[in-house]
N, C-alpha and C positions, 0 to 999 in steps of 0.2 A: 504494500500500500504506500501511496505517496505521503509525504510529510504534510503537516498542516492541521490546525485544530478543526477544520471543517471538511476534511476529507470524508466522503461517504463510504460507509463500510460495505464491502462486497463479499466478505467472509467473516466467520467468527471462529474463535479458538475456545475449545472446551477444556476446563482445568481437570475434569474427571472426578472420580470418587476420591482419589488420593493423588497428591503430587509427589509422593515419595517413590523414587525409581525402583527401590528394592521390593516394593509391594505390588508392582504392576503385573508380574507373571503369576504370583500366588492369587491375586484378585481375579485375574483372567480365568483361572481354572475354577475358582469358587463360583463366579457368575456364569461360567459355561455350564457347570453342573446344574445350577438353579434354572437357567434357561432351558436346558435339556429336559429337566423334570417338568417344567411348565408346559413345554410343547407336547411331551409324551402324555402327561396327565390330562390336559385339555382336549387333545385330539382323541384320547380314549373316551372321554365323556361325550364328545360330539359324535363319535362313531357309534357307541353303544346306544345312545338315545335316538339315533337315526335308524339303526337296523333292527334293534330288538323290539318285537311286537308288544312286549309287556311294559315297555317304557314309553308308550305313546299316550301319555297323559299330560295335562297342562303343566304340572309341576316339572316334569322332565323336559318339556318343550322350553320352558323358561330357563332351566338348568343348562340346556344345550346352548342357548344364546348367551348365558353368563360365561360359559366356556369359550365361546367365540370372542366375546369382548375381552376376557382375560388374555387369551392368546394374541389378540390384536394389540392390546396395550403393551404387552411385553415385547412383541415383535417390532413395534415402533421404536422402542428404546434400546433393547439388548444388543442387536447386531452391531450398531454403530459404536456402542459402549465397548463391546468386546474387541472390535478392531482398534479402538483408541488405546487399549491396554498394550497392544503389540507394536504400535508405531510411535515415533517421536513427536510428530506434528499432528496435534489433535484439531485439525481444521474441519469446518463444515461450511458449505456455501450459504449465502443469504437465503436462497430459495429452498435449499435442503433443510435449513433450520426452520423456515416458515412451515414447510410441509410436515416436519416432525412435530412441531407444536400443534398444528391443526389435527393431526392424527391422534396425538396424545389426548387432546381435549375431547374429540369425538368419543373415544373409548372410556375416559374417566367420567364424563357426564352421563353416558349411557349406563355405566355400572351403578352410579348413584341412583338413577331412576329405576333401573331393573330390579335392584334390591327392594325398592318400595313395592313394585309390581309383584314380586315373589312373596312378600309379606302379606299382601292383599289376597293372593292365591291361597296361602295357608290359612288365613282368616276365614275365607269362604268354605274351604275344605273341612275345617274343624267346627266352625260355628253354624254353618248351614249346609251340612253334608248332603241333604236330599235335593238341594237346589244347585249343587256344585257344578254338574256338567251343563246345566242350563245357563248359569251365571257366567261361568268361565268356559264358554264354548270355544271351539277351534277358531271361529270367526273373531271372537273377542280377544283371544290370545294373539292372533295375527295383527289385530288392530293395535293392541297395547304395545307389542314389540315394534311395529312399524312407526308408531308415534314416538316411541323412545329413540329410535335411530334418527328419525326426521328432526326431532327437537335437538338432539345432541349434535347432529351435523350442522344445523342452523346456528346453534350457539358457538360451535367451533369456528365456523366461517367468520362470524361477526367478531368474536374475541381475537382470533389470530390476525384478522385484517386490521383491527384497531391497534394491536400491539406493533404490527409492522407498518402502520401508517405514520408513526413517529419517525423522527430523524435520528440516525445513529452516526456519530462522528468520531473518527480516529480510534478511540478505545473499543476494542472488539473481543476482549477476553471475558467469556461467560464463566462465572464461578459456579459451575454445575457440571453434571455428566450428561445432560441433555438440554435442549432448548426449552426452558421453562419461562413463564411470564415474569416473575419477580426479578430474576437476574438479568433478563433482557431489558426490562424497563429501567433498571439501574444504570444501564449504559447509555441511555438516550440523552441527547443534548437539546431536546425540545420539550414542550409541555406534554406531560403524560397523564393529565388529570382525567381525560375521557376514558382511555383504556383502563386505568386503575379503578375508576368509578364503575364502569360497566362490568369488569371482572369481579369486583367485590360484590355488587348487587346480584349478579348472576350466580356466583358461587354460594352466597348466603341464602338466596331464594331456593336454589336447587337442593342444597343440603338441608335447609329447614323443612321444606316440603317433604323430602324423602324420610327424614327422621320422624316427623309428625305421623306420616302414614304408617311407618314401621311401629312406632310406639302405640298408636291407637289399635293397630291390628293385633299386636302381641298382648296388649292389655285385655282385649276381648277374648283372645285365645286362652290366656291364663284363667280368666273367669270361667270360661266354658269347660276347661280341663278340671278345675276345682269342683264343678258341679257333677262330674262323672263319679258315680258311686264306687265302682270297682277299681282296685289299684291297678289291675291288669289293663283296664280301659284307659286309665290316666297315663300309664306308662306308654301305651301304644300311641295315644294322641300326642304326647310330648315328643316321642321319637320321630314323628313325621315332620316336626319343625325344628328339632334340635340342631341339625346341620346348618340350616339357614340362620338361626340365631347366632351360632358360633361365627359364621362367615361375616354377618352383619356387625357383630361386636368387634372383630379384628379390623374390618375396614373403617368403620366409624371411629373406633378408638384411635387409630393412627391419624385419621383426618382431623379429628378434634384436637388431638395432641399438637398437631402441626399448626393449626390456625388459631387455637384458643390460648396459646402461650403468650405471656406479656411481651411487648415489643422490646423491653430492656433485656430480656433473656433470649431474644430471637437471634439466631445466627445461621449462616449458610451451611455450616457443618451439620446442624440439627436438621435443616431442610433436606440435606442430602440423605441422611439416615432415614428420615420419614419417607422421602421419595423412593428410596430403595425398597421400602416395605410395600407401598401401594402400587408400584410399577413392576416389581419383580418377585418379591416374596409372597404377597397375597395371591397373585395369579398362580403361583406354584402350590400354595397351601389349599386353595379352594377345591381342586379335584380330590385331594387327599381327604379333606373334611367331608365332602359329599359322598365319596366312595367307601371310606373306612367305616363310617357310621350308618351306611345305608345298605340294608340286606338286599334290596331289589337290584341295586347297581352291582353289588358283589356277585349276585346270582347271574346277572346278565353277562358280566365279564367271564364267569366260569363257562356259561353256555357258548359265548363267542369263541373262547379259546378252544373248547372241545370241538365245536363245528369246524374251526379253522384247521385243527389237527387232523380231523377226519377227512376234510377236503384235500389236505396236503397228501395224506396217505393214498387216497384214491387216484391222485394225479401221477403217483409214482408207478 
C-alpha cells in the first residue's frame, strides 16, 4: 500500500488467534481436529435426518437445518483461519473480508432465530401433543425455516454493507482471526455511528426476541412436565427437550458473556475466546449433544451403518 494517512485500504491483515510463532503449528492441529469433528458430526446429522424414515418429523427437520447452519458458520471461518496458521502473511482482500463477514452474519443470525423456532416446536410437542402435527405441519416448518434464512440474509446484507460503506484509511490490521464488525469499525477513519447503531439495535432485537421465545416456551414446558403424574412420563417428556436446552444454554451463555460484560473489562482477547466458542466449538458440540442424548439418532446411525455395510458386502 502507498504511504499517506488517506490511502484507501485494498486488503486487511488478520492478527489471528495468537501472534506467538511457536503456537501456530500446535493451534493449527487443534483447530483442524475441531473443524474435522464439526464437518463429520454435522454432515452425519444432515445425512441421517434426510435418509432415515423414522427421523422425518418437525423436530429432526429443524435439527437438520441447525446442522446446516453450524456447518456453514464454521466453514466461513475455519479454512481461512487454518491457512493463516501455516503462512507468514495473514492477508485477506477487501472483498474477501466483506464476503466472510456477510456469510458469518447470515449463519449466526439464522442460528439465533432457529433456536427460538426449535423451542416453539418442543413447546407444541409437549404442551399440545394432539395438535402437534397440525400446528407444526410440513408447510409451517418450511415457512419458518424459509423466513429464518430470508431474514438472516437480509440482515447480513444491510449490516455488512453498512460496515463496508465507511472509509478505511492506511491502518489495515484487524485484531481478530476473522473479519468481524467491532475490529473492522475500529479501523475506520470516518463516522461509524450508522453501522454501530444498526448492528447494536439488530443484535439486541434478535437476541431479545429469541431469548423471550425460548424462555416462554420452556416455562410452559416445565409447567406441563410438572403436571404429569408418573415419573416415567416426566422423564420421557424432559428427555425430548433436554438436548435443545443444553444447546441453547451453551450458545446463549457464550453470547451473553461476550456482550453483557462491562466495557472496562472488555478486551479483544476475550472477544477472540468467545468467538472461538460460537464459531467453532459450539458447531462441533451440537451434533454430539443431539446424538449422544438422543436414542432415535443413535438408532438411526446404527441402522445407517448396518445398511451401508450390507450394501458394501453385496457390491463385492
